[in-house]
N, C-alpha and C positions, 0 to 999 in steps of 0.2 A: 721265862720264852720258850714257846709251847714246843710240843713233840708231835713227832706221829702218832705217838698213842696215849695223847689225851682224851679220846673222845672212845675210847675202847674201857667202857665205864665194867670194874666189876671183873676184869680177867687178869689180873695180873696174874695166877699162874702159867698164862696161855703166852701173855707177853712175854715172860721169862722167856719161854720156851725160843720162840721164832727171836729176839732180841741175838739171845747166843749165837745163834744158827747164823743172823745177818752178816757178823762179827765174822764170821770164819772166812779165809781169802780167795776160797774158790769153790765150786758146789763141788769138785772130781776128788775133796778130801772126805771120801766116804769111809775112813778107818773106824776099826771098832769102838775106840773114843772120840768122835768127830759128833757135834750138836747138826752138819747139813747135812743131808742129801736132796735124791736129785728132785726124789718127789712128796707130796703133803694133802694132806686130808685134816680141810676144819667140820668137826662136827660140833651141831647146836643145835637147840631150839629156838622156833622159828622169830625173829625181833631180839637174836643173843649179841648179834653182831659179827656173823659169818666172812660176808663180804669185806666188814671194815678191816675185822683182821689181816684178811687177805692181801685189801692192798696194803694199809702196812704194811705188812712185810715185804708187797714188791717193791713197796716205794723204798724202804731199806737196803734193797735187795739191789735195787736201781742207782741208789745215791754211791757217789764215788764215796769209801772211805768213813761213811760215816751210818752208824744203828740211827742214828736220830732222824736223817731224813736230810739228804739236801735241800733246798727251796724249791730250784728248777727242776727236780724230778719230781718233789710232790705235789707239785702242780700240773705238770703231764701227766704223774699218774692219773691226778683227780681227775683231770680233764680226757685220761685216757686217750691219751695222745703218744705218749714216750714211743722211739719208736725202738724199744726193747719190748715191750710188752703188749700179749697178745690177749682179748680176754673175748671169752666163749658162754654167753648166758642168752637166754630165749623168752621170750614176752609167751610163749605159747606155751601149750601142754607137756610137749616134747621138747626135747634137743636130737634135732635133722644129722641125719646121719651127712649126707653131705657137710652141714657146720664141720662137725667134728674131725671127716676128711681135710679138712681149706687148715683148719687149726693145726694138725698133726704135718700136714707140711709145712708152715710156716715152725714152727716147732724147731723144726732140721736148721733153718739158718742161724750162724755166729752171731753174737751180741754187735750192735755196730757203735754201740759209744760208752755200753756200761760191762761190768763185771761180768752179766748174765742177759738169758732171755728168758722170761716170765711170761710163762701162761697160766693164767686165772680162770677156775671152771665155774662159774659159780652155777646152783641147782645140776650139781652133778647125778642126784638121783632122778633127772628127768630125763637119762639116755635109756632106751631101751636094749636089751641084752646084745644081740648084734652089733648093735653102733657102738653097746663099753666094748664088746672086743677090739673094734680100731681102736679105743682109746688106749688100751692092754696092752698092743705090739710096740707104742709109742715109749709106754712106760717101763715093756722090757728089755727094752733098746733104746736108749734115751741118749740122746747129743751131749758131749763132752758139759757145756755150759749153758744147759736149759734146764731149770725149774721149773713143776708143776704144781700149781697150787689148786686142790680141789674144795669148792665148801656143799655139806649133806647136809640134812638133819642130824642120820647117823650111820654107825660102820654100815648095819644090814642094809640102808640103801642102795649100797653098790656090791658089786658082784667080789665073790670068793676075792678070785684071784688078782684084783684088785686091789682089795683091800691088803693084800700079804707084800703090795710093791709100796705100800706107800705111809709114811711117817704121821700119827694121827694125833691131833691138836684139837682137846675135848673144850670147849665153852661152857658155862656153867649159865644158870638163869641171872642176871644179875640181881640184887634188892630193890626193891621202891624205891627205896631211899638214893641208892646209887643212880638210878633212872633218872627219879627228881634233881638230884645237885647237878645232873649234867643236864637237861633242862632247864634250870635256872643260869651254869656257868655258861654257857653254848649259845643258848636260845632267848637270852635276856627275861623267864617267863616266871611269873611271881608265883611263890614258894607251893602256894597253897593251891595251885589250878596246877603246878607243878606233879606235887604230891598224887591228886585225884586224879590226874590223866596217868600217871605211872601204874596208881593202882588199879584203875580199869582196864587200862593195858594187858594190865599182869606180867607187867616189865617188858613188854616188849617193845625196844627204843622205839622202833621206828610208826609205830599205831601211839607212842606214848608223845611224841612231838606233834604230830597231826592231831592230836586232840587237845593239846594245851596251847595249839595255836590256830587252829580254824573252829572257830565258833558252829560251825553249819556242823561239823563234823558230829562236834558233842551234839547237837539238838536231834540230829539223826540216830545217831546210839541211843538217848533217852524214848526218841518215838518208839523204838526199836524193842525196848523194854517195857515198854509201859503198855503197848499193842498186845504184846505176849500177856501180861497178866493180866488182861483185862478179856482173855476167852473166855466167852459161858456157853459155847452151844459147840457143835457141827458147824453148823454157818460160818457162826463168829470165829472157826478156827478156818474156814475155807476163807473169810475176807481178810484176815487176818493174815495169810498163805499170801495173799495179792498184794496185800501195802506192802508188807518185811519186802518181799523182789522188787516193789519199786521203788523202796529204800536204797536197796543196794545197787538199783540201775542210777542212783539218781547218784550214790557216793562213788562208784566208778565212774560216771560219767563226768562230776566234779576233779579226779585224780587225772580224768585221760583227758581233757580237754586243759587241761594245765598245759600238763605235759606235753602234750604234741603242737600246743602256742609254741612252747619253749623252744620245740625242737627244728619244727619249721623256719622260725627266727636264724637259730641259726645257722641253718640248710644255707638259706638262703642270700647269711653274711657269709658263707664262705664259697658261694658263687657271684659275688660282689652283687647281688641285689640287694636294694631297701625294699621294708616291709609295703607293699600294696603297688609294688612296680610291678609291670606286666612280663609274665616268663616267658626267655625266648624256647622258639621251638625246640632246639637241640638241648634246652635242659629239665622240657615238661618230665623225660622220664625217668628221671633222678628224685622229681618230686613223687612223681605217682609211685615209684618204687615208696618213697617213704608214707604216702598216702597207704597203701596197702599193709606194711607193718602196723603202722599206728592201727588198721580194722583189726588184725589180728590180735594186737593187746588189749585191744575191745573187747575182745570175748573174752581174753583170759582175765582180765581187770571184772568182769562182771561176774565170773566164778569165783574169784577172791573177794568178791564184796558180798557174796552171799557167804562164803567160811567165816567170814565177818563175823557176821550176823548171829552166825549159829556156833561160834566162840563166844560173843557176847552172851545168848542165850545157854549156854553151858555157864557161865559164869553165873546167870540171874539162879537157875536152877540147884546149883549149888547152892547160892547163900540159902536158898529156899531152908533149903536141907541143914545147914549151919544153924540157923534161928528153930526148926525143930529138933533138933540138938541140942540145945541151948548154948552154942555157941556163937551168940552175937559178935564176940568180941574178932573175930576171924571173916567177916561177911566183906565182902570187895563192896558192893556198889551199895557204900554204908547211905547216900542219900537219899535212897530208894525203904531204908528200914521201915517203915510203917506198912509201908504197901506189903514188904516181904514178912512181914506179922502175919498180916491178914489170911496170902498164901498160905502160910505155913500152918495157919488154925483151920484153913479149908480142905486139909489134905492130910493124908500121912508119909509118910518116911518113903515108903514101899512106891506109893505112887509120884513122888520126884523123883528115885531112881529109875520108875519105869521112864520119867520122859526125859533124863540127863541119856540113857538106853538110846530113847527115838531121835534126838538131837544125832548121835553118834553113829546111829543107823542112816540115819538121812544126808550124815556128810559123805559115808561110805555110796551110797547109793547113786548121788551126784558124782561126786568122783570115778563111779562106773557110767556114766551119762546118763542118768536117768532125769526126765525128765524134771529142774528144781521144781515146777510149779507141784506136780505129784506129789515129790519127795517131801514137800515144806507142812503140804495138808495132812499128808500123814502122820506126820510129825507133831504137827500144830493138833489135831484132835485128842492129843496124849495128854496136852497142857489144860483141857476143860478144868476148868474150879469151877465150882458150882455155889 
């Protein structure tokens, strides 16, 4: 029988910690020997499964009497409709203070059907300091049966005062083999395709799933790498920057369109309308609000698409460096090995390292709102190989 924890690949130690906590009878039992506490922080690199563990833990806490997860509670948590579950997430660059205040107010309610009220905060690192202080007050004076579960890449991304009030569970990067096995078991992907996707995604579970199941996503990634390897001049670097931004836009659009269509259909269904049916005037405000949210998400999705390209380019030049150092067995993009050897022979390790530094610099600049086109052009000039 499938359990809550089956899709959390490579995280046995973290699962053991939260399962033990979910078996405790109540959140207010925080004696010295108790494994349960009112506030948790799940950290780990992108793609390690922070949110997946958070929601599995939430389902276990909200399930009556079993850490394996009651089927009905699991379905409600998966749909984010459980009456005792509150989720704070954002598709924007930061989490707004108004959103945090609203969630803090809801955290004061007693559970309606379960043992706990659970509040999951995804991307807790996206709060500015004054917003974090609003959350801090809620953590300092927690209601008796409310459990907070925060997610962030690392403890350093949160205020020290918040870190001192949470119990941290650290996730590790799962192995390529673990991720590939998950794709085969969960998604029915061919073993070879799954292994390549997991390797190229560098064990990022979400990206591995996308590469394994979406041929267009694989093609865009391949074009990204071959475009970078083909840069021979400054004008070529400028043209490559334009093309890579176009690929990022295509990727972001593909992700957004699929998700937007599903959301719109779900909202129409909840309003009792069929697809294609005209929307009554009284309901147009709700649809307008959804459209506004989707536009904001599209902006974030484009930035994420650009960052994915920079991560892929980092893996490319890391491979060039490995070839230059005689370590071909550690190459990530094995299907491009002939091209990697050619690129390695046309430069020195110091130049390759400078390109990797330029990619890291471009990521920092784009995060600081430098125009992506300018940051990409400056970065790709360092990638010229004659």
